[in-house]
Backbone atoms as SQL, in Angstrom:
CREATE TABLE atoms (id INTEGER PRIMARY KEY, chain TEXT, resi INTEGER, resn TEXT, atom TEXT, x REAL, y REAL, z REAL);
INSERT INTO atoms VALUES
  (1, 'A', 1, 'GLY', 'N', 112.216, 166.790, 148.146),
  (2, 'A', 1, 'GLY', 'CA', 113.373, 167.942, 147.438),
  (3, 'A', 1, 'GLY', 'C', 113.466, 167.287, 146.322),
  (4, 'A', 2, 'ARG', 'N', 115.266, 167.829, 146.179),
  (5, 'A', 2, 'ARG', 'CA', 116.116, 167.309, 145.092),
  (6, 'A', 2, 'ARG', 'C', 116.612, 166.333, 145.071),
  (7, 'A', 3, 'GLY', 'N', 116.886, 165.848, 146.569),
  (8, 'A', 3, 'GLY', 'CA', 118.080, 164.647, 146.761),
  (9, 'A', 3, 'GLY', 'C', 119.229, 165.538, 146.943),
  (10, 'A', 4, 'LEU', 'N', 119.446, 166.682, 147.493),
  (11, 'A', 4, 'LEU', 'CA', 120.623, 167.784, 147.488),
  (12, 'A', 4, 'LEU', 'C', 120.624, 167.738, 148.972),
  (13, 'A', 5, 'ASP', 'N', 121.811, 167.442, 149.421),
  (14, 'A', 5, 'ASP', 'CA', 122.235, 167.646, 150.652),
  (15, 'A', 5, 'ASP', 'C', 123.236, 168.837, 151.024),
  (16, 'A', 6, 'ARG', 'N', 122.522, 169.259, 151.239),
  (17, 'A', 6, 'ARG', 'CA', 123.499, 171.136, 150.884),
  (18, 'A', 6, 'ARG', 'C', 124.247, 171.380, 152.898),
  (19, 'A', 7, 'HIS', 'N', 125.327, 171.963, 152.878),
  (20, 'A', 7, 'HIS', 'CA', 126.049, 172.225, 153.980),
  (21, 'A', 7, 'HIS', 'C', 126.576, 173.557, 154.260),
  (22, 'A', 8, 'ALA', 'N', 126.764, 173.949, 154.763),
  (23, 'A', 8, 'ALA', 'CA', 127.829, 175.514, 154.915),
  (24, 'A', 8, 'ALA', 'C', 128.680, 175.386, 156.450),
  (25, 'A', 9, 'ASN', 'N', 129.513, 175.865, 156.613),
  (26, 'A', 9, 'ASN', 'CA', 130.302, 176.304, 157.521),
  (27, 'A', 9, 'ASN', 'C', 129.316, 177.029, 158.646),
  (28, 'A', 10, 'LEU', 'N', 129.610, 176.288, 159.961),
  (29, 'A', 10, 'LEU', 'CA', 129.259, 177.163, 160.922),
  (30, 'A', 10, 'LEU', 'C', 128.855, 178.577, 161.165),
  (31, 'A', 11, 'GLY', 'N', 127.639, 179.279, 161.147),
  (32, 'A', 11, 'GLY', 'CA', 127.495, 180.522, 161.192),
  (33, 'A', 11, 'GLY', 'C', 127.304, 181.227, 159.268),
  (34, 'A', 12, 'GLU', 'N', 127.548, 180.673, 158.374),
  (35, 'A', 12, 'GLU', 'CA', 127.271, 181.019, 157.024),
  (36, 'A', 12, 'GLU', 'C', 126.089, 180.538, 156.214),
  (37, 'A', 13, 'GLY', 'N', 125.465, 179.933, 156.919),
  (38, 'A', 13, 'GLY', 'CA', 124.215, 179.275, 156.586),
  (39, 'A', 13, 'GLY', 'C', 122.872, 179.620, 156.938),
  (40, 'A', 14, 'HIS', 'N', 121.957, 179.353, 156.993),
  (41, 'A', 14, 'HIS', 'CA', 120.399, 180.041, 156.807),
  (42, 'A', 14, 'HIS', 'C', 120.385, 180.107, 158.037),
  (43, 'A', 15, 'ILE', 'N', 121.230, 179.262, 159.262),
  (44, 'A', 15, 'ILE', 'CA', 120.335, 179.614, 160.624),
  (45, 'A', 15, 'ILE', 'C', 121.680, 180.448, 161.277),
  (46, 'A', 16, 'GLY', 'N', 122.429, 180.714, 161.450),
  (47, 'A', 16, 'GLY', 'CA', 123.195, 181.567, 161.582),
  (48, 'A', 16, 'GLY', 'C', 123.864, 181.404, 163.397),
  (49, 'A', 17, 'TYR', 'N', 124.729, 182.235, 164.128),
  (50, 'A', 17, 'TYR', 'CA', 125.049, 181.552, 165.453),
  (51, 'A', 17, 'TYR', 'C', 124.466, 181.658, 166.121),
  (52, 'A', 18, 'ASP', 'N', 123.564, 183.043, 165.969),
  (53, 'A', 18, 'ASP', 'CA', 121.855, 182.679, 167.487),
  (54, 'A', 18, 'ASP', 'C', 121.280, 181.490, 167.506),
  (55, 'A', 19, 'GLY', 'N', 121.008, 181.027, 166.294),
  (56, 'A', 19, 'GLY', 'CA', 120.337, 180.176, 165.923),
  (57, 'A', 19, 'GLY', 'C', 120.832, 178.866, 166.117),
  (58, 'A', 20, 'LEU', 'N', 121.807, 178.178, 166.297),
  (59, 'A', 20, 'LEU', 'CA', 122.895, 177.390, 166.636),
  (60, 'A', 20, 'LEU', 'C', 123.275, 177.246, 168.057),
  (61, 'A', 21, 'ALA', 'N', 123.434, 178.479, 168.659),
  (62, 'A', 21, 'ALA', 'CA', 123.401, 178.188, 170.176),
  (63, 'A', 21, 'ALA', 'C', 121.988, 178.147, 170.456),
  (64, 'A', 22, 'GLY', 'N', 121.155, 178.990, 170.391),
  (65, 'A', 22, 'GLY', 'CA', 119.870, 178.180, 170.548),
  (66, 'A', 22, 'GLY', 'C', 119.256, 176.713, 170.665),
  (67, 'A', 23, 'VAL', 'N', 119.773, 175.802, 169.403),
  (68, 'A', 23, 'VAL', 'CA', 119.761, 174.612, 169.335),
  (69, 'A', 23, 'VAL', 'C', 120.222, 173.847, 170.428),
  (70, 'A', 24, 'LEU', 'N', 121.992, 173.693, 170.457),
  (71, 'A', 24, 'LEU', 'CA', 122.652, 173.283, 171.099),
  (72, 'A', 24, 'LEU', 'C', 122.929, 173.488, 172.700),
  (73, 'A', 25, 'ASN', 'N', 121.956, 174.846, 173.201),
  (74, 'A', 25, 'ASN', 'CA', 121.576, 174.851, 174.250),
  (75, 'A', 25, 'ASN', 'C', 120.507, 174.580, 174.999),
  (76, 'A', 26, 'HIS', 'N', 119.680, 174.118, 174.612),
  (77, 'A', 26, 'HIS', 'CA', 118.597, 173.705, 174.340),
  (78, 'A', 26, 'HIS', 'C', 118.512, 172.863, 175.629),
  (79, 'A', 27, 'PRO', 'N', 117.213, 172.906, 176.597),
  (80, 'A', 27, 'PRO', 'CA', 117.609, 171.473, 177.799),
  (81, 'A', 27, 'PRO', 'C', 117.530, 170.143, 177.068),
  (82, 'A', 28, 'ARG', 'N', 116.978, 170.068, 176.295),
  (83, 'A', 28, 'ARG', 'CA', 116.869, 168.713, 176.034),
  (84, 'A', 28, 'ARG', 'C', 117.530, 168.509, 174.738),
  (85, 'A', 29, 'ILE', 'N', 118.646, 169.423, 174.518),
  (86, 'A', 29, 'ILE', 'CA', 119.886, 168.690, 173.686),
  (87, 'A', 29, 'ILE', 'C', 120.951, 168.333, 174.431),
  (88, 'A', 30, 'ARG', 'N', 121.244, 169.924, 175.110),
  (89, 'A', 30, 'ARG', 'CA', 122.462, 170.100, 176.032),
  (90, 'A', 30, 'ARG', 'C', 123.252, 168.879, 176.427),
  (91, 'A', 31, 'GLY', 'N', 124.342, 168.497, 176.124),
  (92, 'A', 31, 'GLY', 'CA', 125.047, 167.498, 176.671),
  (93, 'A', 31, 'GLY', 'C', 125.117, 166.122, 175.385),
  (94, 'A', 32, 'LEU', 'N', 123.961, 166.034, 174.798),
  (95, 'A', 32, 'LEU', 'CA', 124.048, 164.950, 173.726),
  (96, 'A', 32, 'LEU', 'C', 125.311, 165.205, 172.315),
  (97, 'A', 33, 'PRO', 'N', 125.570, 164.010, 171.749),
  (98, 'A', 33, 'PRO', 'CA', 126.624, 163.708, 171.100),
  (99, 'A', 33, 'PRO', 'C', 125.762, 165.029, 169.580),
  (100, 'A', 34, 'VAL', 'N', 126.436, 165.741, 168.801),
  (101, 'A', 34, 'VAL', 'CA', 126.560, 166.235, 168.024),
  (102, 'A', 34, 'VAL', 'C', 127.287, 165.738, 166.798),
  (103, 'A', 35, 'ILE', 'N', 126.525, 165.512, 165.573),
  (104, 'A', 35, 'ILE', 'CA', 127.117, 165.353, 164.405),
  (105, 'A', 35, 'ILE', 'C', 127.578, 166.483, 163.512),
  (106, 'A', 36, 'LEU', 'N', 128.480, 166.534, 163.085),
  (107, 'A', 36, 'LEU', 'CA', 128.698, 167.999, 162.210),
  (108, 'A', 36, 'LEU', 'C', 128.993, 167.967, 160.966),
  (109, 'A', 37, 'GLU', 'N', 128.166, 168.422, 160.522),
  (110, 'A', 37, 'GLU', 'CA', 128.454, 167.825, 158.715),
  (111, 'A', 37, 'GLU', 'C', 128.698, 169.496, 158.116),
  (112, 'A', 38, 'THR', 'N', 129.571, 169.579, 158.049),
  (113, 'A', 38, 'THR', 'CA', 130.356, 170.888, 157.015),
  (114, 'A', 38, 'THR', 'C', 131.170, 170.947, 156.367),
  (115, 'A', 39, 'PRO', 'N', 131.005, 171.953, 155.157),
  (116, 'A', 39, 'PRO', 'CA', 132.099, 171.495, 153.985),
  (117, 'A', 39, 'PRO', 'C', 134.025, 171.784, 154.821),
  (118, 'A', 40, 'GLY', 'N', 133.978, 172.634, 155.746),
  (119, 'A', 40, 'GLY', 'CA', 135.075, 172.850, 156.245),
  (120, 'A', 40, 'GLY', 'C', 135.508, 174.077, 155.357),
  (121, 'A', 41, 'PHE', 'N', 136.298, 175.061, 156.129),
  (122, 'A', 41, 'PHE', 'CA', 137.069, 176.083, 155.612),
  (123, 'A', 41, 'PHE', 'C', 137.819, 175.420, 154.357),
  (124, 'A', 42, 'ASP', 'N', 138.637, 174.860, 154.766),
  (125, 'A', 42, 'ASP', 'CA', 139.345, 174.360, 153.232),
  (126, 'A', 42, 'ASP', 'C', 138.613, 173.397, 152.463),
  (127, 'A', 43, 'GLY', 'N', 137.051, 173.181, 152.445),
  (128, 'A', 43, 'GLY', 'CA', 136.740, 172.114, 151.820),
  (129, 'A', 43, 'GLY', 'C', 137.003, 170.932, 151.857),
  (130, 'A', 44, 'ASN', 'N', 137.543, 170.438, 152.830),
  (131, 'A', 44, 'ASN', 'CA', 137.808, 168.881, 153.311),
  (132, 'A', 44, 'ASN', 'C', 137.216, 168.462, 154.303),
  (133, 'A', 45, 'GLY', 'N', 136.139, 168.796, 154.750),
  (134, 'A', 45, 'GLY', 'CA', 134.941, 168.361, 156.034),
  (135, 'A', 45, 'GLY', 'C', 135.251, 168.937, 157.030),
  (136, 'A', 46, 'PRO', 'N', 134.204, 168.770, 158.273),
  (137, 'A', 46, 'PRO', 'CA', 134.334, 169.261, 159.530),
  (138, 'A', 46, 'PRO', 'C', 136.066, 169.548, 159.430),
  (139, 'A', 47, 'ASP', 'N', 136.306, 170.822, 160.223),
  (140, 'A', 47, 'ASP', 'CA', 137.702, 170.990, 160.274),
  (141, 'A', 47, 'ASP', 'C', 137.976, 172.018, 162.200),
  (142, 'A', 48, 'GLN', 'N', 139.137, 172.013, 162.097),
  (143, 'A', 48, 'GLN', 'CA', 139.634, 172.696, 164.214),
  (144, 'A', 48, 'GLN', 'C', 138.817, 173.908, 163.874),
  (145, 'A', 49, 'GLY', 'N', 138.446, 174.567, 162.816),
  (146, 'A', 49, 'GLY', 'CA', 137.327, 176.076, 162.685),
  (147, 'A', 49, 'GLY', 'C', 136.394, 175.775, 163.168),
  (148, 'A', 50, 'ASN', 'N', 135.256, 174.606, 162.793),
  (149, 'A', 50, 'ASN', 'CA', 134.513, 174.550, 162.721),
  (150, 'A', 50, 'ASN', 'C', 133.798, 173.715, 164.173),
  (151, 'A', 51, 'MET', 'N', 135.237, 173.251, 164.490),
  (152, 'A', 51, 'MET', 'CA', 134.908, 172.223, 165.867),
  (153, 'A', 51, 'MET', 'C', 134.550, 173.524, 166.974),
  (154, 'A', 52, 'GLU', 'N', 135.939, 174.522, 166.942),
  (155, 'A', 52, 'GLU', 'CA', 135.971, 175.566, 167.783),
  (156, 'A', 52, 'GLU', 'C', 134.856, 175.889, 167.980),
  (157, 'A', 53, 'ILE', 'N', 134.173, 176.713, 167.046),
  (158, 'A', 53, 'ILE', 'CA', 132.689, 177.249, 166.875),
  (159, 'A', 53, 'ILE', 'C', 131.714, 176.813, 167.627),
  (160, 'A', 54, 'MET', 'N', 131.651, 175.170, 167.340),
  (161, 'A', 54, 'MET', 'CA', 130.528, 174.110, 168.015),
  (162, 'A', 54, 'MET', 'C', 131.010, 174.557, 169.547),
  (163, 'A', 55, 'ARG', 'N', 132.263, 174.555, 169.574),
  (164, 'A', 55, 'ARG', 'CA', 132.488, 174.845, 171.517),
  (165, 'A', 55, 'ARG', 'C', 132.169, 175.932, 171.804),
  (166, 'A', 56, 'SER', 'N', 132.167, 177.105, 171.154),
  (167, 'A', 56, 'SER', 'CA', 131.754, 178.250, 171.608),
  (168, 'A', 56, 'SER', 'C', 130.240, 178.256, 171.229),
  (169, 'A', 57, 'LEU', 'N', 129.612, 177.984, 170.959),
  (170, 'A', 57, 'LEU', 'CA', 128.280, 178.447, 171.037),
  (171, 'A', 57, 'LEU', 'C', 128.058, 177.131, 171.998),
  (172, 'A', 58, 'SER', 'N', 127.855, 176.596, 171.921),
  (173, 'A', 58, 'SER', 'CA', 127.505, 175.773, 173.287),
  (174, 'A', 58, 'SER', 'C', 128.310, 175.782, 174.655),
  (175, 'A', 59, 'GLY', 'N', 129.022, 176.654, 174.905),
  (176, 'A', 59, 'GLY', 'CA', 129.405, 177.288, 175.685),
  (177, 'A', 59, 'GLY', 'C', 130.646, 177.064, 176.182),
  (178, 'A', 60, 'HIS', 'N', 131.312, 175.968, 176.132),
  (179, 'A', 60, 'HIS', 'CA', 132.160, 175.374, 176.216),
  (180, 'A', 60, 'HIS', 'C', 133.856, 175.795, 176.032),
  (181, 'A', 61, 'LEU', 'N', 133.986, 177.173, 175.224),
  (182, 'A', 61, 'LEU', 'CA', 134.959, 178.264, 174.608),
  (183, 'A', 61, 'LEU', 'C', 134.405, 179.290, 174.902),
  (184, 'A', 62, 'ASP', 'N', 135.109, 180.164, 175.564),
  (185, 'A', 62, 'ASP', 'CA', 134.989, 182.386, 175.870),
  (186, 'A', 62, 'ASP', 'C', 135.212, 182.681, 174.985),
  (187, 'A', 63, 'VAL', 'N', 135.128, 182.295, 173.252),
  (188, 'A', 63, 'VAL', 'CA', 135.480, 182.878, 172.562),
  (189, 'A', 63, 'VAL', 'C', 134.534, 182.961, 171.490),
  (190, 'A', 64, 'GLU', 'N', 134.494, 184.709, 170.687),
  (191, 'A', 64, 'GLU', 'CA', 132.660, 184.986, 170.211),
  (192, 'A', 64, 'GLU', 'C', 133.783, 183.797, 168.303),
  (193, 'A', 65, 'PRO', 'N', 132.419, 183.601, 168.480),
  (194, 'A', 65, 'PRO', 'CA', 131.977, 182.367, 167.110),
  (195, 'A', 65, 'PRO', 'C', 132.901, 183.236, 165.780),
  (196, 'A', 66, 'ALA', 'N', 132.398, 184.078, 165.697),
  (197, 'A', 66, 'ALA', 'CA', 132.849, 185.359, 164.556),
  (198, 'A', 66, 'ALA', 'C', 134.601, 185.439, 164.418),
  (199, 'A', 67, 'VAL', 'N', 134.752, 185.246, 165.848),
  (200, 'A', 67, 'VAL', 'CA', 137.067, 185.630, 165.590),
  (201, 'A', 67, 'VAL', 'C', 137.004, 184.315, 165.288),
  (202, 'A', 68, 'LEU', 'N', 136.690, 183.098, 165.756),
  (203, 'A', 68, 'LEU', 'CA', 137.261, 181.751, 165.612),
  (204, 'A', 68, 'LEU', 'C', 137.071, 181.415, 163.995),
  (205, 'A', 69, 'ALA', 'N', 136.220, 182.180, 163.423),
  (206, 'A', 69, 'ALA', 'CA', 135.890, 181.638, 161.874),
  (207, 'A', 69, 'ALA', 'C', 137.192, 182.493, 161.335),
  (208, 'A', 70, 'ARG', 'N', 137.055, 183.828, 161.508),
  (209, 'A', 70, 'ARG', 'CA', 138.243, 184.976, 160.707),
  (210, 'A', 70, 'ARG', 'C', 139.742, 183.560, 160.981),
  (211, 'A', 71, 'ARG', 'N', 139.613, 183.480, 162.029),
  (212, 'A', 71, 'ARG', 'CA', 140.970, 182.826, 162.383),
  (213, 'A', 71, 'ARG', 'C', 141.518, 181.527, 161.603),
  (214, 'A', 72, 'ALA', 'N', 140.120, 180.729, 161.252),
  (215, 'A', 72, 'ALA', 'CA', 139.734, 179.275, 160.488),
  (216, 'A', 72, 'ALA', 'C', 140.343, 179.716, 158.937),
  (217, 'A', 73, 'LYS', 'N', 139.677, 180.731, 158.830),
  (218, 'A', 73, 'LYS', 'CA', 139.690, 181.472, 157.803),
  (219, 'A', 73, 'LYS', 'C', 141.505, 181.990, 157.050),
  (220, 'A', 74, 'ARG', 'N', 141.873, 182.658, 158.173),
  (221, 'A', 74, 'ARG', 'CA', 143.387, 182.540, 158.151),
  (222, 'A', 74, 'ARG', 'C', 144.132, 181.833, 158.055),
  (223, 'A', 75, 'ARG', 'N', 144.284, 181.111, 158.604),
  (224, 'A', 75, 'ARG', 'CA', 144.604, 179.101, 158.714),
  (225, 'A', 75, 'ARG', 'C', 144.629, 178.712, 157.608),
  (226, 'A', 76, 'VAL', 'N', 143.812, 178.366, 156.934),
  (227, 'A', 76, 'VAL', 'CA', 143.595, 178.118, 155.211),
  (228, 'A', 76, 'VAL', 'C', 144.552, 178.975, 154.782),
  (229, 'A', 77, 'ALA', 'N', 143.969, 180.261, 154.435),
  (230, 'A', 77, 'ALA', 'CA', 144.859, 181.142, 153.732),
  (231, 'A', 77, 'ALA', 'C', 146.279, 180.679, 153.749),
  (232, 'A', 78, 'TYR', 'N', 146.967, 180.677, 154.987),
  (233, 'A', 78, 'TYR', 'CA', 148.361, 180.577, 155.324),
  (234, 'A', 78, 'TYR', 'C', 148.901, 179.295, 154.766),
  (235, 'A', 79, 'ARG', 'N', 147.754, 178.071, 155.276),
  (236, 'A', 79, 'ARG', 'CA', 148.281, 176.877, 154.591),
  (237, 'A', 79, 'ARG', 'C', 148.208, 176.809, 153.258),
  (238, 'A', 80, 'ALA', 'N', 147.592, 177.414, 152.342),
  (239, 'A', 80, 'ALA', 'CA', 147.690, 177.283, 150.905),
  (240, 'A', 80, 'ALA', 'C', 148.673, 178.262, 150.607),
  (241, 'A', 81, 'ARG', 'N', 149.149, 179.629, 151.199),
  (242, 'A', 81, 'ARG', 'CA', 150.503, 180.126, 150.643),
  (243, 'A', 81, 'ARG', 'C', 151.293, 179.207, 151.337),
  (244, 'A', 82, 'GLN', 'N', 151.623, 178.880, 152.287),
  (245, 'A', 82, 'GLN', 'CA', 152.808, 177.260, 152.037),
  (246, 'A', 82, 'GLN', 'C', 152.829, 176.365, 151.347),
  (247, 'A', 83, 'LEU', 'N', 151.995, 176.148, 150.679),
  (248, 'A', 83, 'LEU', 'CA', 152.122, 174.616, 149.416),
  (249, 'A', 83, 'LEU', 'C', 151.948, 175.277, 148.197),
  (250, 'A', 84, 'ALA', 'N', 152.030, 176.567, 148.307),
  (251, 'A', 84, 'ALA', 'CA', 152.058, 177.170, 146.792),
  (252, 'A', 84, 'ALA', 'C', 153.660, 177.244, 146.713),
  (253, 'A', 85, 'LEU', 'N', 154.273, 177.878, 147.758),
  (254, 'A', 85, 'LEU', 'CA', 155.682, 177.994, 148.252),
  (255, 'A', 85, 'LEU', 'C', 156.522, 176.573, 147.914),
  (256, 'A', 86, 'ARG', 'N', 155.896, 175.639, 148.818),
  (257, 'A', 86, 'ARG', 'CA', 156.763, 174.607, 148.173),
  (258, 'A', 86, 'ARG', 'C', 156.683, 174.221, 147.145),
  (259, 'A', 87, 'ARG', 'N', 155.719, 174.052, 146.261),
  (260, 'A', 87, 'ARG', 'CA', 155.606, 173.610, 145.291),
  (261, 'A', 87, 'ARG', 'C', 156.253, 174.109, 144.516),
  (262, 'A', 88, 'THR', 'N', 156.418, 175.868, 144.168),
  (263, 'A', 88, 'THR', 'CA', 157.238, 176.397, 143.719),
  (264, 'A', 88, 'THR', 'C', 158.720, 176.377, 143.959),
  (265, 'A', 89, 'ASN', 'N', 159.343, 175.947, 145.300),
  (266, 'A', 89, 'ASN', 'CA', 160.420, 175.259, 145.177),
  (267, 'A', 89, 'ASN', 'C', 160.590, 174.261, 144.668),
  (268, 'A', 90, 'ARG', 'N', 160.165, 173.271, 144.683),
  (269, 'A', 90, 'ARG', 'CA', 160.267, 172.011, 144.371),
  (270, 'A', 90, 'ARG', 'C', 160.373, 171.962, 142.903),
  (271, 'A', 91, 'LEU', 'N', 159.597, 172.619, 141.972),
  (272, 'A', 91, 'LEU', 'CA', 159.758, 172.925, 140.322),
  (273, 'A', 91, 'LEU', 'C', 161.066, 173.583, 140.473),
  (274, 'A', 92, 'ARG', 'N', 161.550, 174.553, 140.844),
  (275, 'A', 92, 'ARG', 'CA', 162.743, 175.400, 140.660),
  (276, 'A', 92, 'ARG', 'C', 163.904, 174.207, 141.499),
  (277, 'A', 93, 'THR', 'N', 164.229, 173.274, 142.376),
  (278, 'A', 93, 'THR', 'CA', 164.890, 172.790, 142.412),
  (279, 'A', 93, 'THR', 'C', 164.731, 171.271, 141.457),
  (280, 'A', 94, 'ASP', 'N', 163.832, 171.194, 141.101),
  (281, 'A', 94, 'ASP', 'CA', 163.456, 169.605, 139.669),
  (282, 'A', 94, 'ASP', 'C', 164.084, 170.212, 138.658),
  (283, 'A', 95, 'SER', 'N', 164.381, 171.744, 138.413),
  (284, 'A', 95, 'SER', 'CA', 164.293, 171.996, 137.385),
  (285, 'A', 95, 'SER', 'C', 166.151, 172.143, 136.932),
  (286, 'A', 96, 'LYS', 'N', 166.642, 173.064, 138.341),
  (287, 'A', 96, 'LYS', 'CA', 167.941, 172.868, 138.349),
  (288, 'A', 96, 'LYS', 'C', 168.685, 171.461, 138.176),
  (289, 'A', 97, 'ARG', 'N', 168.123, 170.471, 138.418),
  (290, 'A', 97, 'ARG', 'CA', 168.619, 169.339, 138.400),
  (291, 'A', 97, 'ARG', 'C', 168.233, 168.700, 137.174),
  (292, 'A', 98, 'THR', 'N', 167.493, 169.079, 136.373),
  (293, 'A', 98, 'THR', 'CA', 167.566, 168.890, 134.637),
  (294, 'A', 98, 'THR', 'C', 168.418, 169.421, 134.300),
  (295, 'A', 99, 'ARG', 'N', 168.696, 170.470, 134.540),
  (296, 'A', 99, 'ARG', 'CA', 169.917, 171.312, 133.679),
  (297, 'A', 99, 'ARG', 'C', 170.881, 170.880, 134.213),
  (298, 'A', 100, 'SER', 'N', 171.025, 170.270, 135.912),
  (299, 'A', 100, 'SER', 'CA', 172.655, 169.684, 135.908),
  (300, 'A', 100, 'SER', 'C', 172.776, 168.668, 135.124),
  (301, 'A', 101, 'SER', 'N', 171.873, 167.604, 135.051),
  (302, 'A', 101, 'SER', 'CA', 171.948, 166.587, 134.280),
  (303, 'A', 101, 'SER', 'C', 172.236, 166.510, 132.726),
  (304, 'A', 102, 'ARG', 'N', 171.854, 167.493, 132.198),
  (305, 'A', 102, 'ARG', 'CA', 172.380, 167.619, 131.138),
  (306, 'A', 102, 'ARG', 'C', 173.547, 168.036, 130.771),
  (307, 'A', 103, 'LYS', 'N', 174.041, 168.686, 131.442),
  (308, 'A', 103, 'LYS', 'CA', 175.633, 169.055, 131.523),
  (309, 'A', 103, 'LYS', 'C', 176.329, 167.945, 132.339),
  (310, 'A', 104, 'GLY', 'N', 176.292, 166.918, 132.813),
  (311, 'A', 104, 'GLY', 'CA', 176.781, 165.856, 133.091),
  (312, 'A', 104, 'GLY', 'C', 177.569, 165.791, 134.000),
  (313, 'A', 105, 'GLU', 'N', 176.576, 166.988, 135.427),
  (314, 'A', 105, 'GLU', 'CA', 177.305, 166.993, 136.296),
  (315, 'A', 105, 'GLU', 'C', 176.881, 166.142, 137.103),
  (316, 'A', 106, 'THR', 'N', 177.108, 165.840, 138.643),
  (317, 'A', 106, 'THR', 'CA', 176.357, 164.983, 139.565),
  (318, 'A', 106, 'THR', 'C', 175.274, 165.714, 140.361),
  (319, 'A', 107, 'VAL', 'N', 174.113, 165.192, 140.409),
  (320, 'A', 107, 'VAL', 'CA', 173.413, 165.489, 141.343),
  (321, 'A', 107, 'VAL', 'C', 172.991, 165.844, 142.637),
  (322, 'A', 108, 'THR', 'N', 173.332, 166.101, 143.073),
  (323, 'A', 108, 'THR', 'CA', 173.083, 165.330, 144.615),
  (324, 'A', 108, 'THR', 'C', 171.895, 165.987, 145.958);
């Protein structure tokens, strides 16, 4: 190959949930440690969502993988909104401090 190492979140690649469940539950593999290399729903590597999907596919969690993937994506979107809000509030606070210091007021 081209030396490319491509990964996808569980269920989003070429194999799909059924294929992954088949591999994880094969008698020769079941119970063995697994290395999980995914980009993560937030792009920062394996995350809670992918771990929950893996547990579901291996029979350790009684929730459909697609439901877990939707939850993970909502968590990432929520965190992104919270981060954006914090940044906006920080910018507002910083601009108030700058205006107050120009007027000679004490900033607390």
